[in-house]
C-alpha positions in Angstrom: -108.0 5.3 -39.0 -108.4 2.1 -40.7 -105.3 0.3 -42.3 -106.4 1.8 -45.7 -106.5 5.0 -45.1 -103.2 5.4 -43.6 -101.7 3.6 -46.5 -103.7 6.0 -48.9 -102.0 8.8 -46.4 -98.9 7.6 -46.7 -99.1 6.9 -51.0 -100.5 10.6 -51.0 -97.9 11.7 -48.9 -95.1 9.8 -51.3 -97.2 11.7 -53.9 -97.1 15.1 -53.0 -93.2 15.2 -51.8 -92.4 13.6 -55.6 -94.6 15.8 -57.7 -95.4 18.7 -55.3 -91.4 19.1 -53.8 -89.7 17.6 -56.9 -91.0 19.3 -59.2 -90.3 22.5 -57.3 -86.5 20.6 -57.0 -85.5 19.9 -60.4 -87.3 24.1 -61.1 -84.8 25.2 -58.9 -82.0 23.5 -60.1 -82.6 24.4 -63.5 -82.7 28.2 -61.7 -79.3 27.9 -60.2 -77.7 25.7 -62.7 -78.1 28.3 -65.8 -77.2 30.7 -63.2 -74.1 29.7 -62.3 -73.3 28.6 -66.1 -73.7 32.3 -67.1 -71.7 33.5 -63.5 -68.6 30.7 -65.0 -68.9 32.0 -68.6 -68.7 35.4 -69.1 -67.2 36.4 -65.8 -64.7 33.8 -65.2 -64.4 32.8 -69.2 -64.3 29.3 -67.7 -68.0 27.5 -69.6 -68.9 24.3 -67.1 -70.5 21.3 -69.5 -71.0 19.7 -65.8 -73.9 22.2 -65.0 -75.0 22.5 -68.9 -75.4 18.5 -68.4 -77.0 19.4 -65.2 -79.7 21.4 -66.8 -80.3 19.4 -69.7 -81.0 16.4 -66.9 -83.5 18.5 -64.7 -85.5 20.0 -67.4 -87.6 16.8 -67.9 -87.5 15.6 -64.6 -89.1 19.1 -63.6 -91.5 18.9 -66.6 -92.7 16.2 -66.5 -93.4 16.2 -62.3 -94.8 19.3 -62.9 -97.4 17.9 -65.6 -98.1 14.6 -63.3 -99.1 16.9 -60.6 -101.1 19.7 -63.4 -103.3 16.4 -64.1 -103.7 15.3 -60.3 -105.5 18.7 -59.7 -107.1 18.8 -63.6 -105.1 22.0 -63.7 -104.4 21.6 -67.1 -105.5 24.0 -70.1 -109.3 23.2 -71.6 -111.1 24.8 -74.5 -114.5 24.8 -72.3 -115.8 26.4 -75.1 -118.3 23.0 -76.0 -117.8 21.0 -72.5 -119.1 24.1 -70.2 -122.5 24.0 -72.7 -122.7 20.9 -71.8 -125.5 19.7 -69.0 -123.6 18.3 -66.0 -124.1 14.1 -66.4 -122.6 14.5 -70.1 -119.3 16.0 -68.5 -119.3 13.2 -66.5 -119.4 10.6 -69.0 -116.9 12.7 -71.1 -114.5 12.8 -68.6 -114.6 9.2 -68.0 -114.4 8.8 -71.5 -111.1 10.9 -71.8 -109.9 9.4 -69.0 -110.1 6.2 -69.7 -108.9 7.0 -72.6 -105.9 7.9 -71.6 -105.0 5.2 -69.1 -105.2 2.7 -71.7 -103.0 4.1 -74.2 -100.5 5.3 -71.0 -100.8 1.3 -70.0 -100.6 0.5 -73.4 -97.3 2.1 -73.8 -95.7 0.9 -70.4 -94.1 -1.7 -71.6 -92.1 0.0 -74.3 -91.1 2.5 -72.2 -89.8 0.5 -69.5 -87.9 -1.5 -71.7 -86.6 1.4 -73.9 -85.7 3.0 -70.5 -83.7 -0.3 -68.9 -82.1 -0.2 -72.3 -80.5 2.5 -72.0 -78.4 1.6 -69.1 -75.7 0.6 -71.6 -75.3 4.1 -72.3 -74.0 6.7 -70.1 -74.3 10.7 -69.9 -71.4 12.6 -72.0 -69.3 14.6 -69.3 -71.1 13.2 -65.9 -71.3 9.4 -66.7 -74.7 9.1 -65.5 -76.5 5.9 -66.8 -79.0 6.9 -69.2 -81.9 4.9 -67.4 -81.7 7.5 -64.1 -81.9 10.2 -66.5 -85.2 8.8 -68.9 -86.8 7.2 -66.2 -89.2 10.1 -65.8 -90.7 9.4 -68.5 -92.6 6.0 -67.3 -92.9 6.9 -63.5 -94.9 10.4 -65.0 -97.1 7.5 -67.0 -97.7 6.2 -63.7 -98.3 9.0 -62.1 -100.8 9.7 -64.7 -102.8 6.5 -64.6 -103.1 6.9 -60.9 -104.7 10.2 -61.3 -106.5 9.2 -63.9 -108.7 6.2 -62.3 -109.1 8.4 -59.2 -111.0 11.0 -61.7 -113.1 8.0 -62.7 -113.4 6.3 -59.7 -115.0 10.2 -58.5 -116.6 11.0 -61.6 -118.5 7.4 -61.0 -119.1 7.6 -57.9 -120.6 11.3 -58.4 -122.6 9.5 -61.3 -124.0 6.8 -58.9 -124.3 9.3 -56.4 -125.0 12.7 -57.5 -123.2 13.9 -54.6 -120.4 16.0 -55.8 -116.9 14.6 -55.0 -114.6 17.8 -53.2 -111.6 17.6 -55.5 -107.7 16.8 -54.1 -107.1 20.3 -52.4 -104.2 22.0 -53.5 -101.7 21.4 -50.4 -100.3 25.6 -51.5 -103.5 27.5 -51.4 
């Protein structure tokens, strides 16, 4: 196994932990904290603002990590009524164009998103007193992950157009 293959295996493992296990962890956190909020509020008559804040901040993290994971496996909803009627080569060109557009728009917005994210360091969450930078860092992370996934999709589509050999998409580890 070459050094590049080892490096790519490490990156893929890191992305699996981040996207699959991270989004699942945040979803589980949302479930548990909402359940505990209901129990504390209605059984013990003591609502917990801390749990409410944890739920609020876990939701965008879980959503954006899950959306990046869906992009990785091309599992976002598509309207294929017209798309499926095109020949394979035209579909590859359409995929490349849309993936390039997403990469371009996300890369263009990246400096402002990072600037805004680090500006939030001055603000702190109301109850837990966490800097907002940690709470909103899910957006730049999402942008980076989607750019990486789209570049991989673009590479595979171009390779398939040039060689004519269908590139197998990455297998979903949970299947």
